[in-house]
Each structure stands twice: as structure tokens, then as C-alpha cells.
N, C-alpha and C positions, 0 to 999 in steps of 0.2 A: 404497536403495544407490546407484540410478542417479544420484541427486543429489550422490552422492559423488564419481561417476566423472566426471560433466561439471562445467562451469563454472556453476553456478546459485546465485547469491548470494542464497538465499531468507530470510535474516535480515536482507536491508536493506530497510527499510520507509520508504515516501517519504510525505511530506505535500505535496499541491500547494501551491504559493505561490511567491511572487516577492520579489526584493530589488533594492534599487538602491543599494548601496553606494558611498560616496565614499572611504571611508578606505582608505589602503595596510594591508596587513596588518601591516607592522611598526610601526604606531601603537597596535596594540591589545595592552592589559597581557597578559603572557604566561600569568597565571593563568585568563584568559577565553578561552584557545585549547586546543586538545586536544593531547595530547601523543602524537604517534605514535611516539616513542622507545620507548614500552612496548612496540612492536611489533617494530621493528628499530632498534637505537641510531643507524645512520646508513644513508646510501643505499647504502654499500659494503656494509653488511651484508645489505641487501635483494639487491643484485646476487649476492653469494655465496650467499645462500639460493636464488636463482633458478636459478643454474647447478648448484648442487648437486640442486635438485629434477630439473631437466630431465636431468640424466645418469642418473637412476634410471627414467626412461620405460619403457625397453627391458625392464627387469626383469620387467614384466608377463607377458612371452613366455614366462617359465618355467611359468606355471601353465595355459598353453593346453591343452587337451584332458586335464587331469588332474583337475578338480573333484569328479568323482564317484568318485576313487579312494579317498578315506578322508576322515573328518571332519576330521582335522589339515592335510589337503592343502587343502580348502575354507577352513578357518579361517586358513591362511596366506596365501590369496589375498586373504580378505576383510580381514585385518587390513593387507595392504599397501596395498590399495586406499583404506582407510580412512585411513590415515597420510598417503598421497598428497593425498587430499582435503582433509584438515585443513592441511597445508602450502600447498596451493594456494590456500585460502581466505585464509590469513594474508597470502600474497605478493599477492594480488589486492586485498585490502582496503586494504593498504598504499599499492600503487599508485595504487588510486581516490581513496582520501581525500587522497592527496598531490596528485591532480590536481584535485580539488574544491576545494581551497585556492584555486588560481588557474587556472581554465580557460583562460585564455590562454597558459599555459606548454606548449609542445609535448613537450617531454622527459617529464613524467609521463604524457601521454597515449601516448608510444611505450612505456613502461612496461606500461601497460594492454593495448596491443595485442599486445606479447611473450607476456604470460599468456595472452590470448585463444587465440592461435597454438598455443602450447604445451598448452593446456587440450585443444583439439580434437584435437591429435596423439594426447595421451593418450587422450582418449574413444574415438578410432577404434581405437587398440591394444586397450583394454580392453573393446571392444563384443562380445567373445567370452562374457564372464561371464554375463550373464542367460541367454542362450540355453543355455549348458552347464547353468546349474543348474536351468532348467526343464525339461531333458531327463532330470533325476534323478527317479527314481520318488519320489512324496511319501513313501512308507513309509522310503524309505531316507535322506530329508532327517530325518525324525522319529528315525531311529535314529542318525543323525550327531549329533543334538541331544542325544541322551540320553549318547552316548558322550563326547562333548565338552562340558563345561559352559561353556567360554568362547564357545561358540558361541551361547549364550542371548542375548546382546545383539544378534544379527542377526536374532533370529526374527522380529521385525515385517518386516524387509526380507524374508526368506524367504517368509513366509506371503503378502506383497503380491505377489510374484512368482508365487506359484501361483495367486493370485487373477487376476492378469492374462495368464496364460500364453496365452490365445486370441489376444493382441495382440502378443505378441514373435515376432521373425522368427529365420531363422537366423542364425547368426555372420556368414556373408559379408553377408547382407542387413543386419543390424544395423550393419555396418562402414559400409555405403554411407548408411545414416541418418546416422550420426555425423559422417562428412564432411559431410554436409548442413549442418552446423551451421556450418561456414564462411559459407554465403551466407543461412541462414535468416534472419537478423537485418537483413539489408539494407533492407528496406522502412522498417523501424522507425529504423534508423540515418539514413537519408536524411531521413525525416520529422523526427528531431530536430537535425539539421544545417541544413536548409532554415528550419524554425521558430525555431530559436533564433538562428542565425547569417546565413542568407543572405536571408530575407524581407525586402523593403523595405517596413518598418513607417512609417505615416504620421506627421506631426507636427500637432497641432491647437493653436489658440489659445483659451484658456479666458477666460472672463468677465472675469477680473481681470488679463488682457493677459497672462498667462505662456504661453509656448508649450512644449508638451510632446511627447516622443517617445512613440508609442503601440505600444511593443514589448510583450511579455507582461507585464513588471514594470510598466510605465506604464498599459496597460489595467487590470490588477489594482488598481492604485492609484487611478486617476481614474474608474473606473465607480462608486466609492461616494461621489463628489462630492454634496454638499447641494444644489447648482444643478442643477435638473431639464434645463435646456437644454445645461448642460455635459455630463451624463452622456449624454445623448441623442446629442450631438455625437461623444462619445468612441465609444459603440458602433456609430454609423454609419461614422465613419473606420476603426476596427479591423476590423470585420466586412465592410467594402468591400473593404480591402486582402486579406483571407482569400478572398473570394469572387472576386477578380481571379485568384486560382490555384487554382480548386476543381478544375480539370482535373488539374493536378498532384497536389493533396491526394488527389484520387479514384483516381489511379492507384498513389499510394503506399498507401492503405489496401487497394485492392483487392489489390494485391500481397500484402500481409500477410495478408489473408483466404484467398487462395490458398495460402499457405503453411500455415495452419491446417487447410485441406482436404486438402493433401498429406500432412502428417503423420497425419490421421485415417483417411484411405484406406489409405495403407500400412500402418496397424496395424488395419485391418478393423474400425474404429467406424461406426456408422451415422451419426454426425455430428460436427462439430466440438465441439459443446457435449458431447457424450457420452465425448469423448476428454479434454477438458479436465477435466471432472469426475471422471473415473474416476481420475486421477493421486492424488486423495486419498480415492478410494472415497465420494464424494458422492452422494447419490440424485439423480437428474434432479427428483424431486420436489421437493427443497428450492429449486431454482433456479425452477421453473414455480410454486411456491406463493408464493414471494415476490413475483413479478410479480402473481398473481392476487390475493394479500391488498392489495397497494398500490392495485390498480385498484378493488377494492373500497372502499376508504378514502380515495378522491380527496375526497370531501366533507370529511374531517377537514383534508386538505391545501389545500382551497379555503376552508376557514374561516381558516386562517393567512393565506393570501393576502389574506382579506378585512379581517381584522384588521390586516394590514401597510397595505392601503390606507388605512385608518381612521386609523391613527396617523400616516401620511405626509401626510393631509389631501388626497389626489389625488381628482378625479373618476372617472378611470380609472387602473387598475393597469396599468403597460406593464411588459415585459421588463427594459427599462433601468431599472426603479426598484427592483428587487431587492435590490442590494447596498448602497444607501444606509441608513445608520444611521436608525431611526425616533425615537431620542431624540438630536436633533443636538447639543444642548448639552452633552453628557456627554463630556468628554475627558480622562479619568484615565490618568496613565502611571504606569509601574512601573520600579524600578532593578531589577537582578539580583537584588540582596539581598532585596528585597522579593518579588519572584517566586519565589525560592527559600523563603523563609518561608512563602509561601501554600501552596505545593506541599507543604512537608513537614507543615503544620498539617491539610492537607485530606486527607493519605494516612495519617494517624494510625490511622483506623479498620482498615487493613491489617497492622498489627501492629509491633512493635518492629524486628524484623529488616528489614521493608520500608523503613521510614524510615531505619534506619541505612545501609541501602546506597543510598539516594537522597543522604545527607550524603555518603557515599565518592564518588559520581559528582560532586557539587558541589565536593568538595575536591580531588580528584585528577585534574582535567583530562580527563575523558571528554567534556567538551562544548566545541564550536567555536562560541561564541556570536554573534558580530557580521557585519554584512555589510561586506564590504571588496570593492575592486576586484577584479572577475574571479571571485570566489568564487560556487560554484555556488549557484542559487536554491533558495529552499524549505527544507524540512527533511526530515531522516531519521535513523533509527537503523540502526546496522550492528552486529549481533552475530554476525558471523561468525568472529571472532578467538577461538577456542576457549580459547586458552591465555592470553589476555589477558581484558581486559574490554570490554564495548561501548562504542561511541562514538556521539555524537550531532553532527549538523551543524544548527545553527541560522542564522535571520537575525533577531536578536531587535532590535525597535525600540521596546520599552517599552508596547506596547499589550497590553489584555487578552487579545486573541487569540494575542500571543505567548506570554504566561504560559500559556495554555491549550495552545498548541503544543509548548511545552517539557514540559507535563505528559503529552501524548499520546506523544511520543517517549520520555520517561522510562519509560511504560508498557512500550512495546516492549523497551527497553533491560533492565528488570528481568525482564521474561519471559526475555529471553535469558539474563541473568545467573543466574537459577535454575535454568533449563533446563540451562545449561552446568555450573553447578555440582553439580548432581544427577544428569544423565544421562551416559552414556558417549558419546564422540563420535557414534557410530552412531545414537543416538536423540534427540540434544540438539537437532537440526534440526526445529523444529515447523512444521507445515503452515501454509500462508498463510492457509487457511480459519479459524483460532482466531486470528491475529496481531492483528487489530485489536480483540480482546475486551479484552485487557489496556489499551490504549492509549486506547481510547473509556472504559472503566471509569475510568479517572484523570481524564478529562473531567467525568464525572459527579460524581465525588467533590469536583473542584475547585469545580464550580459550586455544589453544594450548600453546601459551607463558606462560600461567598462571601453566598449568601442568608441563610444563619443569623446573620450580623452586619449586614447592610446593610438599614437601613430606610427610607432616603431613596427616595423614589418613582422619581424619573428613574433612580436607580440601579439600583434592584430592575427597573424595565421594560427597562433596557439588558440586564441579566443574563438576564432571563426570554426576551426577543426572541433573546438570544445563543444560548441553548439550543433555543429553537424553530429557529432558522437552522440549528443544527446536524442537527437532525433533517429539515429540509428539504435540506440539502445532503449528507448521509450516508445517509438512508433513501428519501426520494423521488427526489432527483436522480440518486443512484447506481443506483437500481431503473430509473429512467427510462433511464439509460445501457446499464444490463442487458439492458433490452428491446429497445432499438435494436440491441445488439450481436448479439443473439439474431436479430432480423429479417434483417439484413445478411447474417449466415452464412447463414440459412435461404435468402435469395434466391440468394446464390452457389451453394448445394448444388442449387437448382432450375435451374442454368444462366443467372439473369438477370444480364446486364451491370451492372456497379456502376460507372457513371460518376460524376463529380463531382455531376452533376445528380440522378442517381437516388439517391446516398446523401443529398443533400438532400431530395428529396422523402419519403424514408422518414423522416428526422429530424423534418420539418415535421409529419408525423402523429403521431409520438410525443410530441413536446415540446407541441404544441398540445392533445393529448388531456390531459396530465399537468395543465397550468396553465389548463385551461378557457378557453381562447382562443375557442371557439364558444359558450360559457356567458357570455363578457363577464367572466370573472374577471380574467384576466390576459392582455393583448393581445401577441401575439408578431409582430413585424412579419417580412414575408418576408425581409429581407435577413438577420436574426439566426438563420435556420434553417441558416445556413451553419456553426452553432457547431460541429457535430461536427468539423471541421476543426482546432479548437482544443484538442481533447481527447486527450492524449497516451496516455491509459488503453486507447484503442481497439487498441493495439498489445501489449497485454498478455494477450491469449487469455483471455476469461470471468474475467477478474479482479474487475472492479468491484462484483459482486452480493455479494461478501464483504464489502466495506464496511457494506453495509446488515444482512447476517445477524450479522455481528459487531457491530453497534451494537444491534440487539435483544438479543442475549445479554448484552451488558454492563448494559443497562437493566434486566433481570432481575435479574442479579448484585447491581447496586450498590441496588436497592430492598431485596434481602435483608440485605446488609451495614449499609446504614443503618438498619435496621430491628432491629438489634443481634443479628441471628443469627450467633452464634459459630461455629456449623458452617459457614456459608457462608464465613466468612473462611479458616477451615482448608482448606475445599474450594477456595477460590480460589487460595491459595499452593500446594496440591498439584496444581492444573491448570498454574500457572505452572511448576512444578517438572518436570512430566511431558513436555516436550518434544514429541517425535515418537514416543513410546512406544506409541500406539495411533492408530487412525483419528480423524480430528477431530471426527467426530459423537459418538464414544464418549468421547472426552476432555471434551467439553461435559456430556454426561450426568452423568458423575461428578462435574462440577462444580455440577450441579443445573439445567442448563438442557438441554432437548430441542429442538432446532431441526427435528425431523422434525413437530412439531406447531406450532399456530398460537399457542400461548400467549405465546411471548417477544413476537411482534409485537402481539399483543392488549396486552399490558402497556406496550408502548411508546405504543401509541396512546392508552391512559389516561393514561399521563404526559404525552403532548403536550395532550391534551384538559384536563387538570386545570391545565395551565401556562396554556393560554389563559383558562380559566377566572378565574384570579388577575388576568391583566392585565386582563381587561374589568372586574373588581371595582375595581381601582385607577383606571381610566379613567372609571367611572361615579362613583366617588367624587369624582374631579376635575372632573366635569362635561363630559368630553370623549367 
């Protein structure tokens, strides 16, 4: 319920990526854009809704000091805040997506800022609710639940509050913490503006004579060049630009970590990680076990890197080689129609209702497909509009990776669709810990379907390496980030100053261990250890480990589904429909995956090694 009071758009899931659109938005067919009119018919309707919502903020005062009086009084307060939260999510989603259509426009940005200020105002006013509920005797809460059946939809929230009661403060203290929300995101906001708008990115001239700008989009595109000199030039120029501002980046990240420390200490947690994981009742052992399991299996990762080196035909694998395709001659492009057909066929094992909902998304403008001037980069799914449908922002360029990204975001959207359809608003918002399961499950089903039909060796090699690259990026790289995030927070908690140089030193140690630098597996240049400054997820407070745990969970699910286990399909749909009605570890256990054990990770490593076995057989057959 705390999520319902503060502005936390937890059903927006972002896929890192970049675009370099050159089209004006008006040149895109209307059918290939999303339809925000499904939320508000016009901007005037949005303004009217915002005004009406703001006028109700002070009504929360009517419930102060009264929550213990009766079950009906507690219910009335929770229903009021729930409705306010639902309306706020709708207002913010519209403003946010309106802004993302063209980030150059200041008006939508102003609309978002208005909502953020109003949300903080309401959060501060409503900050008495949790302390008042925690002060009620647990037996009284149980009595209220028996007397008032409509309170049952808030049981998960009430149980969670009791579980966290040692970390909740008095009403005046909670108000101060809520007011701190006005400044708590400053470091991340400065990072975003500086890295996206103000950093003087370099230009380089490539071997074909083309001069390119190496902003985030340019770096993402040209680091995959098949010309080794070009990609080394791209890496050197891009990271030299970042390194020139390492003191600034260091100050920003240090400020964000201090924010995490502030909240952990104010709420009496032993560490920042403990505070972050306790929000969803995730055992600390899950985080530590992930890092331990990955480090124990670095030999498997190094096998992948050695295979990549072999397929690239280089004597020494360098960090700058990692993004170039190993099957350079494969250049298959896909139209939107082809992409949609591929996804529909691949998701058939999940059942007719799942496929019918995908068709609805394609036919009824849930998706904004094309890169256009000023449009937000990357991709995301927004399932926060409870009374409408989910939305997807894409930057589709016709490559297989774009098809896979579309499948990924549709996984998020259908998770939101089933949760919103099945659950009341109070329990529809599923925790981030389980969010990436649905999305990466779709990716696994997509690549499996493609491998069923493609016999050409080069095409198979390309897809198989794409799958390995996904494991590299999602399991190993995200765990590398998670270990780094843990180490820099631990350093701050020990009072170690986190300058740009110190942050680089810690990152160098982690990244070189993972990539086998000292073993000559993959060489990581000193300059490239500034890479931490390029990663926005370090501002998300122990977020990245969930990519890795979700990937291992979806691997276990996909293997059961593809084996024809009907029970696994039913459990998966039930999992998608459960929303946040239970703690995430328990939600996954009901789906047949236990992340407190190493089994999902072991299954992922088995799948990785089997994939490498097949690649090596193809290479041997071809005499390579």
C-alpha cells in the first residue's frame, strides 16, 4: 500500500537500448503509434482530471487518528488512498508517455513535474497511515478482517506492514521522510540530464570515411562494427569522454549511494541492501547466492568468451570485441507484420487466451513502434493504467534484436494485463523481482521457435549466439553489476570515500575478474573501467540482480513448457494473474520455481553449455 501512496511507477519496465530516429512523428502511420486517447481523450481532459485529483488531497486529513476506531474506518481510508493512487498512476502515465513521444517538448515535461510535486504533497499528507496501522494490535487487525470482508483485498498490505513494523517510524517522522522525496531523486536526475543532454560526446571518423557522433545511441550502434579498428576507435573515444568527467560522475553516484544509506539508517536497517530487498521480503541469501553461483561458474562464461574469440578469428579477445556479430554475413531484416507473426507463433504454447491478447495489442494500438526525432530511446512497457490497457514504447529497426525486444516488452504487458484483469487494484501491482520472468520467458519461446524452423548453419549460429549473448548480458553482466553495486555500498557504509577514481578502481577489479583478464580470456583496457559511469541502473537501488534471477526462473519455466507440461502452462498463467497478491518468492514457488535453491541457476548453466555444444558441432562440421 505504501506504493499506492507515493508515486512509484512500478509497472513500467525499461529495456536498455538506443535509437537514432530521423523521421518526424507525423510521418508514421497512425496504426503504428500508440493511442493515448484510451487514457484521456484530450489534453484538456487530462488537465481536468489533474485538477479534480489535486482538489481531493486534503480529504485524507479526515482519517487521521481514526484508523483504529473500526474496521469500516480503516477500510474507508484504504479505499480512498487506493483510488487516489489509481488516478495518480493514470495521470502520470499519460503525461510521461506524452513526453516520451518527443522529449524536446517542454510542455509534457512540465505536466510530469506537476504530477511529481502533487504526488509528494499527497504522500506527505498520507504519511500517518502506516504508523497508525502499525500501532494497532495485530489481534485487532485480524478482528477487523473478520468483521469487514472488503478488507481482505488489503491483507497482503496489512501483513507486510506488520512484518516491517520495526522499520516504520512515527507519523511526524514518516512525514519528514515523505517530504525528503522532493530531493531524494536529485542525483539520478542530474545523471540523466548530464549524460543524455549536456555531456559533450565525441565524434570519430570511421574507416569508410563517415564521421559519427558517439552519444549513447552512436556508441551502442558503432561498438558493434565488424571493423576491429573502428570499434576500438569507438570504445577509446567514448570512454575517454566519460573519463574526462569521472569526478562529476563519481560525485553523482556517491550522492545517490548516500541517499540509499540515509533511508536504510533512518529505517533502522543494517545495510542499504537489506533495506532494498526487504521491500519485497527477499532473503539476503538470494542476492549473495546469485553472486556466489556466478563466480563458481565463471569457467562456463569463459568458455563462451573463448568460443566468441574463435568465431571472430582473433588471436586475443578484447573488451571492445564483445558486441560485434560473430556471423557477420547474416543481415536478415523483418517487417512489423513478420515480427508480429513470429511472436504469435512462438507464444502459442502459452495458450489461446495469451495469443488472443497479443493480437489485441497489435490491432488496437497498444504499441508505439518507430524511432522518430526526439522520441525516448530504448523500449519499455507501462502497465500502470489499471482501467485501460498496457502500453509499449519501441524503437523498431527491423533487426532480430528488435523482434526479440518486442516479444520481451509484450511479456511485461501481458503480465500487467492478466494481473489487472484478475486482481483488484490493491494487489495488481506485482513486485519488480518477478517482473522480468514473463519478459524473458517470451524471449526464450521466440528463439526456440526460430531454431525449430531454421536449418541454415549461419542463421542457426547467429541465433544460438544471440541466446548466449542474452545469458551473458542478463545473467553474467547483470550479476557483475550487482556485485559492483554491493561493493560500492559496502564501501560507503564503511566510510570509504567514493570518488570517481575509487569507483573506477572497484569496477576494474570486478569486471576483470568476470572476464578473465588476468587469465588472458578477455582483456579489459584500463580506460574501459570507467564503464560504470555509463550504466544508469546503478541509480536504481539494488535493481539489477533481479534481471539475473528472473532469467534463471524463466529458463526453468520455458524448459517445462516446451517439454509439453500442461501443468506448467496453467501455473504460468496463474502466476501472471496473481499480481502482487503474495510475496515474490512465494509467487514463483507456486509457478514451480524456487529461487531459494540453486536449481534454476543450474538449469540455466545446463542450457548455456548445451547451446555451446551445438555451436561447436556446427563449427567442427564446417571445419572451423
